[in-house]
N, C-alpha and C positions, 0 to 999 in steps of 0.2 A: 549500439548494437540493436538492430531491429529484430522483430520476431524471427525466430529460427525458421519457421515455415509460415510465410505470410498467408498461405492458403487456409490456415487454421483460424485466421482472424476474420470474422464475418464483416464484410464491408458495409452491411446494412446498419451496423452499430453507429456509424457516422450519421446516417440519415435519421436514425432514431434520436441520437443526441441533438441533432439540429431541430427536429420536430418538438422534442421535449424541452429544449433549453434555449433555442435561439430564434425560433420561427416568428416571434412577435416582438414588438418593441418592449412590451412589459416583461417578457421572458429574458430578453437581452439585458434590460436594466437589472433584473434580479441576479443574473449571472455576473454582471459587472460589480454589483454590490457584494456578492460572495467573494469574488476575486479581491476586491478592495479590502474586505474584512480579514483576509488571510494574514495581513500584517499584525493583527491583534493576537494571533496564535503565539507569537514570540513572547508576549507578556505572560502567557500561561505556562510556558516551559518550566519555570522554577517549581510551580505547584505539581506539574506532572512528574518531574524528577524527584521531588520530595515524596510523592506517593510511591513511586517505584522503589526508592531506597527504603522506605518504611515498611511497605507491604511485601516486597520480594515476590510479587505476583508472577506466576509462571507466564512466560512469553515466548511465542513462536513467531519469528519473522521470516517470511519467505519472499524474497525480492528477485526481480529480474536484474541480473548484472548489468544489462544494457538499458535499463529504464532511465530515460532522460529527466523524468519528473521526480521519481523517488530513487535517489542515487544510493549506491551501496554504502557509503559512509553513514547515511541516515539509519540504516539497519544496524550497522555495527555499533553505533552510538548507544544503543540500549544497554550494551555490556557494561558501560560505565556505572550504571545504577543497578543493573540486574546481571550480575556475573554469571548466573546460571541460565540466562536467556539462550534460547536455541536459534541459531541463525543459519539460513540456507540461501545462498546466492546461486540462482539457476541461470543457465545460459539462455536468457530470454530478454524481452523488453517489457514495455508497459502493459501489454496484454497477456501477462503470464498465465492467467486463469483460462484463457482461450487456447494458448499454445502448449501449456504444460499441465492441463487439468488433472490428469491421473497422478502425476508426480506430486503436485501440490496436495491433492486429496490424500494421498498415502502419507505424506509428511504430517498433515493435520490429524489424520486418524491415529497414527503412531504416537504423536504428541499427546493427544487427548486420552489415550489409554494408559500412558505412563505417568502423567502428572498426578500429584497428590497435593492438594492445597486446602 
């Protein structure tokens, strides 16, 4: 599911990403190193899950239901260790903060006023 209203996604973001991340060989090499290093995140998952189980830290996850990078089951997986985690899957994609900024801000504001930790 792409952005509900593509006109809300600033196309200059791609140009800025290119300039900041890919416009030189050094920057491309850095990005490739970051992408390569993602595989190491998996080794850290047990420590993350242990922290979640032990701390029961308040957690708000607001995801775009149609995000191809951060899929909905990833948000829902927090519930395994944090049964009181608050999940919201909005009808949007990867650029949720651009297309649903007011809704996300309201969810965050409400969450932060309610949590006691």
